[in-house]
N, C-alpha and C positions, 0 to 999 in steps of 0.2 A: 503492500499497500504505501510507504514511503516512498518508492521511487516511480510509481506512477504519479503520485502528488510533484515530486521533485520533478519528475520531466514535464509537468502542463505546465510549470512553474519558468523552467528554463524556455521552453517554446516560445512565451508570452514575450520574452525578455525580446526575441530576434523574429522579425515579423517580413514575411515575404513584399507587402506594400511599405515600406519604411522607405525612405533617402538613403540613400548612402551616408550621407553628410551626418544623419542622424544615428548614426551607428555607435555604441560604447567606444570601439577602439579610435575610431577618427575622432567623435567629440575627447576622449581621452587625450589625442594626439595635440589638441589645439589647447589643452588646459596646461598640458606639461611643456608648450612651449611658452606659454605666459608665463607658468612660475618658473620657467630655466632663464627667460628674460627678466624676471626682479632679482635685486641685488640679494638680497637673504635668500633666494630659491624659496621660499616661502610666500603665502599670500593669506589673505583674509576669503572667507565661501563669501562674504558681503561685496568683495571687490571680482573674485573671479564672475559672480553672476552680475556686476555690474557692467564687466567687458565683454561678455558672451553673450548678453540678452539682447542685442541689436541682430546678430548673425541669423540668417535666414533659417536654419534648421534648429534654433533654441527653443528649447520645451524642459519643464522642470522632469519631465520623463527621459529622456536624452542627457539631461546635465547628472541627474543620478545615476541613472546607470554606467555613466562613462567612470564617475567617483568610484564607485564599487568595482569596477574593472579595475580601474589604477590601486586599489586600496589591494585588490585580491592578488594583483601581480608582482605586487611588492614595489613599485613604484614611487605609492606615497606614502606618506601617514598622517596624521591628525591630530593635533594636539587642541583639543575646546573645538574654536570656531576659526581655526587654520590650518591650512592645506600645506605638506611639507613634502619636496623632493627627498628620496633615501637617498643617500649619500653613495651606495651603487647603480643609481641610474642616473649617472651624470653627463653620461650622452645620446 
C-alpha cells in the first residue's frame, strides 16, 4: 500500500502537460544560479521569490518542488528562512 501511495504522489510531481521550464531540475538550476551570484552564496526565501516571481514559468508549485529537488540532491541546505549552497556544490 505504501508503494502505491508513494508512486501516485511521485506521478503528480512530473506531469506530461507541463512546460519544461517549470520542471524542478530546470527551476532548481535558476535558483542555483541566483544563489551562486550572491556574495554569501545564501539568500532568504523571500528574496528568491522576489527575483523569480516575474519569470513566465513561475508558480508556487514549481518553486516548492525545485527547492525540494535541490535539498534532496544535497545541493542546498536551509537555515530558517535562508537557503544556502552546500560546500561541495561549488560549480
